[in-house]
C-alpha positions as protocol buffer text, in pm:
chain_id: "A"
residue {
  index: 1
  type: UNK
  ca { x: 0 y: 0 z: 0 }
}
residue {
  index: 2
  type: UNK
  ca { x: 138 y: 341 z: -92 }
}
residue {
  index: 3
  type: UNK
  ca { x: 206 y: 609 z: 169 }
}
residue {
  index: 4
  type: UNK
  ca { x: -78 y: 821 z: 26 }
}
residue {
  index: 5
  type: UNK
  ca { x: -327 y: 532 z: 45 }
}
residue {
  index: 6
  type: UNK
  ca { x: -216 y: 456 z: 400 }
}
residue {
  index: 7
  type: UNK
  ca { x: -251 y: 825 z: 498 }
}
residue {
  index: 8
  type: UNK
  ca { x: -600 y: 846 z: 342 }
}
residue {
  index: 9
  type: UNK
  ca { x: -706 y: 528 z: 520 }
}
residue {
  index: 10
  type: UNK
  ca { x: -574 y: 663 z: 850 }
}
residue {
  index: 11
  type: UNK
  ca { x: -745 y: 997 z: 791 }
}
residue {
  index: 12
  type: UNK
  ca { x: -1080 y: 826 z: 734 }
}
residue {
  index: 13
  type: UNK
  ca { x: -1033 y: 621 z: 1049 }
}
residue {
  index: 14
  type: UNK
  ca { x: -936 y: 931 z: 1246 }
}
residue {
  index: 15
  type: UNK
  ca { x: -1235 y: 1122 z: 1108 }
}
residue {
  index: 16
  type: UNK
  ca { x: -1483 y: 857 z: 1221 }
}
residue {
  index: 17
  type: UNK
  ca { x: -1301 y: 821 z: 1554 }
}
residue {
  index: 18
  type: UNK
  ca { x: -1363 y: 1192 z: 1619 }
}
residue {
  index: 19
  type: UNK
  ca { x: -1708 y: 1231 z: 1464 }
}
residue {
  index: 20
  type: UNK
  ca { x: -1864 y: 884 z: 1483 }
}
residue {
  index: 21
  type: UNK
  ca { x: -2095 y: 738 z: 1220 }
}
residue {
  index: 22
  type: UNK
  ca { x: -2432 y: 767 z: 1390 }
}
residue {
  index: 23
  type: UNK
  ca { x: -2489 y: 1116 z: 1254 }
}
residue {
  index: 24
  type: UNK
  ca { x: -2448 y: 986 z: 899 }
}
residue {
  index: 25
  type: UNK
  ca { x: -2695 y: 700 z: 931 }
}
residue {
  index: 26
  type: UNK
  ca { x: -3027 y: 763 z: 766 }
}
residue {
  index: 27
  type: UNK
  ca { x: -3345 y: 624 z: 911 }
}
residue {
  index: 28
  type: UNK
  ca { x: -3606 y: 527 z: 658 }
}
residue {
  index: 29
  type: UNK
  ca { x: -3758 y: 250 z: 459 }
}
residue {
  index: 30
  type: UNK
  ca { x: -3556 y: 65 z: 201 }
}
residue {
  index: 31
  type: UNK
  ca { x: -3724 y: -2 z: -129 }
}
residue {
  index: 32
  type: UNK
  ca { x: -3689 y: -363 z: -238 }
}
residue {
  index: 33
  type: UNK
  ca { x: -3886 y: -512 z: -523 }
}
residue {
  index: 34
  type: UNK
  ca { x: -3908 y: -868 z: -644 }
}
residue {
  index: 35
  type: UNK
  ca { x: -4002 y: -968 z: -992 }
}
residue {
  index: 36
  type: UNK
  ca { x: -4378 y: -1040 z: -976 }
}
residue {
  index: 37
  type: UNK
  ca { x: -4336 y: -1397 z: -1104 }
}
residue {
  index: 38
  type: UNK
  ca { x: -4065 y: -1472 z: -848 }
}
residue {
  index: 39
  type: UNK
  ca { x: -4277 y: -1316 z: -572 }
}
residue {
  index: 40
  type: UNK
  ca { x: -4580 y: -1530 z: -661 }
}
residue {
  index: 41
  type: UNK
  ca { x: -4362 y: -1844 z: -677 }
}
residue {
  index: 42
  type: UNK
  ca { x: -4215 y: -1769 z: -333 }
}
residue {
  index: 43
  type: UNK
  ca { x: -4553 y: -1703 z: -176 }
}
residue {
  index: 44
  type: UNK
  ca { x: -4702 y: -2016 z: -332 }
}
residue {
  index: 45
  type: UNK
  ca { x: -4404 y: -2226 z: -224 }
}
residue {
  index: 46
  type: UNK
  ca { x: -4342 y: -2358 z: -574 }
}
residue {
  index: 47
  type: UNK
  ca { x: -4008 y: -2206 z: -658 }
}
residue {
  index: 48
  type: UNK
  ca { x: -3762 y: -2449 z: -809 }
}
residue {
  index: 49
  type: UNK
  ca { x: -3434 y: -2483 z: -624 }
}
residue {
  index: 50
  type: UNK
  ca { x: -3138 y: -2328 z: -801 }
}
residue {
  index: 51
  type: UNK
  ca { x: -2886 y: -2303 z: -523 }
}
residue {
  index: 52
  type: UNK
  ca { x: -2569 y: -2097 z: -547 }
}
residue {
  index: 53
  type: UNK
  ca { x: -2261 y: -2137 z: -331 }
}
residue {
  index: 54
  type: UNK
  ca { x: -2159 y: -1853 z: -99 }
}
residue {
  index: 55
  type: UNK
  ca { x: -1872 y: -1831 z: 141 }
}
residue {
  index: 56
  type: UNK
  ca { x: -1897 y: -1665 z: 482 }
}
residue {
  index: 57
  type: UNK
  ca { x: -1671 y: -1666 z: 782 }
}
residue {
  index: 58
  type: UNK
  ca { x: -1827 y: -1779 z: 1109 }
}
residue {
  index: 59
  type: UNK
  ca { x: -1695 y: -1819 z: 1457 }
}
residue {
  index: 60
  type: UNK
  ca { x: -1610 y: -2186 z: 1523 }
}
residue {
  index: 61
  type: UNK
  ca { x: -1839 y: -2180 z: 1828 }
}
residue {
  index: 62
  type: UNK
  ca { x: -2128 y: -2067 z: 1605 }
}
residue {
  index: 63
  type: UNK
  ca { x: -2061 y: -2352 z: 1362 }
}
residue {
  index: 64
  type: UNK
  ca { x: -2054 y: -2601 z: 1648 }
}
residue {
  index: 65
  type: UNK
  ca { x: -2382 y: -2463 z: 1783 }
}
residue {
  index: 66
  type: UNK
  ca { x: -2539 y: -2476 z: 1434 }
}
residue {
  index: 67
  type: UNK
  ca { x: -2436 y: -2838 z: 1392 }
}
residue {
  index: 68
  type: UNK
  ca { x: -2570 y: -2931 z: 1735 }
}
residue {
  index: 69
  type: UNK
  ca { x: -2906 y: -2760 z: 1675 }
}
residue {
  index: 70
  type: UNK
  ca { x: -2931 y: -2919 z: 1329 }
}
residue {
  index: 71
  type: UNK
  ca { x: -2855 y: -3262 z: 1475 }
}
residue {
  index: 72
  type: UNK
  ca { x: -3129 y: -3214 z: 1735 }
}
residue {
  index: 73
  type: UNK
  ca { x: -3369 y: -3128 z: 1449 }
}
residue {
  index: 74
  type: UNK
  ca { x: -3239 y: -3420 z: 1237 }
}
residue {
  index: 75
  type: UNK
  ca { x: -3150 y: -3198 z: 941 }
}
residue {
  index: 76
  type: UNK
  ca { x: -2818 y: -3098 z: 783 }
}
residue {
  index: 77
  type: UNK
  ca { x: -2677 y: -2776 z: 927 }
}
residue {
  index: 78
  type: UNK
  ca { x: -2667 y: -2608 z: 583 }
}
residue {
  index: 79
  type: UNK
  ca { x: -3041 y: -2668 z: 552 }
}
residue {
  index: 80
  type: UNK
  ca { x: -3092 y: -2513 z: 896 }
}
residue {
  index: 81
  type: UNK
  ca { x: -2896 y: -2204 z: 789 }
}
residue {
  index: 82
  type: UNK
  ca { x: -3106 y: -2175 z: 469 }
}
residue {
  index: 83
  type: UNK
  ca { x: -3427 y: -2206 z: 672 }
}
residue {
  index: 84
  type: UNK
  ca { x: -3317 y: -1934 z: 914 }
}
residue {
  index: 85
  type: UNK
  ca { x: -3214 y: -1707 z: 627 }
}
residue {
  index: 86
  type: UNK
  ca { x: -3548 y: -1761 z: 453 }
}
residue {
  index: 87
  type: UNK
  ca { x: -3738 y: -1682 z: 775 }
}
residue {
  index: 88
  type: UNK
  ca { x: -3533 y: -1365 z: 826 }
}
residue {
  index: 89
  type: UNK
  ca { x: -3591 y: -1252 z: 469 }
}
residue {
  index: 90
  type: UNK
  ca { x: -3967 y: -1312 z: 495 }
}
residue {
  index: 91
  type: UNK
  ca { x: -3976 y: -1121 z: 823 }
}
residue {
  index: 92
  type: UNK
  ca { x: -3778 y: -824 z: 686 }
}
residue {
  index: 93
  type: UNK
  ca { x: -3988 y: -806 z: 369 }
}
residue {
  index: 94
  type: UNK
  ca { x: -4312 y: -858 z: 564 }
}
residue {
  index: 95
  type: UNK
  ca { x: -4420 y: -1148 z: 340 }
}
């Protein structure tokens, strides 16, 4: 990293250290629209599965807890994560 890039990065960090970020946060609704066909498929529960791989970093204790909960529910832990994500998305979008 160049000296200028390092200085800019430090300046940004120093700025937010002094001023904080709460004043820059905006409170309001976020517009999110689904394609009408996709929305109707999701609501009807007839969407075909086309899964895509993603990579996230989790704390090892969280992974262990996920696996334990999934074992208690007799489902794979990846399925449990997908279920929780789907529930969270439905809740956030008020579906």
